[in-house]
N, C-alpha and C positions, 0 to 999 in steps of 0.2 A: 361419358357424361360427365363435370367438372362445377363444382362448387363456390362462391368466392364469399369472403366475407371480410368486412375493412372493420379496424378497431385504430384507435385512436391511442398512443402511448406517450407518455413522456418522459424524456432522455437526461439522465443527468451523471454526468463526471466523477470520478468518484479517484479518491487520493488512496496508495498503498502506504498505510501509516508505519506497518512494521518491516518494511524494504526501506523505509525511510529513516526505521529509530537504529536498521541493525549497519546499514552505513554509515549513517552518523556515530554511530557507537567506534567502529572501525578505523574510521578514518581520524578522527578524536586520538585513539587512542597508538594510531601508526606517529601522529603528528607527536604526541604526548612522550611518549619514547623519541623521537627524535630530538623533541628539545633538551633532555640527556645529553645529546654525545656532544651540543651545543657551549656547556661548561663543565671547566675542566675538574677534576675532583683531588683536593690536597689530599697530601701522603700523611698518612694515622688517623682519617675520619671512621665517623663510626660505623657509615656504611658500603657499603660492596658499591663498582657499579651495573649490575647486575640488579641491589636492589633498588635504586634510587631508582633503575628505568622500567621495573617492575610496578613502585610506587606512579610514576610519570604516565606509566602507562592504563594504570584504574583511574587513576585521575582525569583524563583525559575523555578516558573512555565515557565515564559518567560523562564531562561536561559535550562532547561528542553529541550523547545518548535525550539528553536537554535538550542540545540546542536542534539538534533532527527531529524530538519527538515539535518543538516552535514550530518548527520550518512546514510541519504536517497540518498545525494546527492553525496557519496560513493560507496554505492553499488549498486545505479543506475549506477553509469560510473561502478562499475564489473561485475556486470547483462549482460550491453550489448556486454560485448567482449564473451561471451559465447554464440554462436547462434549455430544454427546445425540445418542443414534439412529430411527431412522426404519424405516419400511417403504416399499421400491419396489414401485410391481407393472407387470407389466410386461404390457398386455393384447395382441394379434395380432390382427386381426380380420380374416379371408379372404372374400369371397366365392365366386358357384358357380364350378364350372369352375377358382377360383387355386390353382394349389397354394401352400400354406405356406413363404414362405422360411424357410431356416434361422438360427439367429441367430445374428449375428458373435462372435466369441468373444472373450471378456473377457481380461484384460490378464492375468490369474494362467495360466487356460487356456495362450495364449501360450507361457507361459515352460513351459512343461508339453515 
């Protein structure tokens, strides 16, 4: 014996904002550190190559984090426009001599 119920649900895509922020910061830091190697450091300068690379790594990380955040906001706005609906089917199969379990209350039913 089986029982079936159908329910219409709304589907919506979402953007993994944290991942975009992390990737943006890492890429920005790497690009910032690589930019350091493009410019020679004159002898007698106040800062060493390691210090300059650290500064540009931090600055590049912040810039990459910012650009990743802006990209996440744009992709999130685009993803919210792409919504859809689907039909969800619940099927409960019960064997002989077994009582069917009561369905768990949904969040709407718990709120009442």
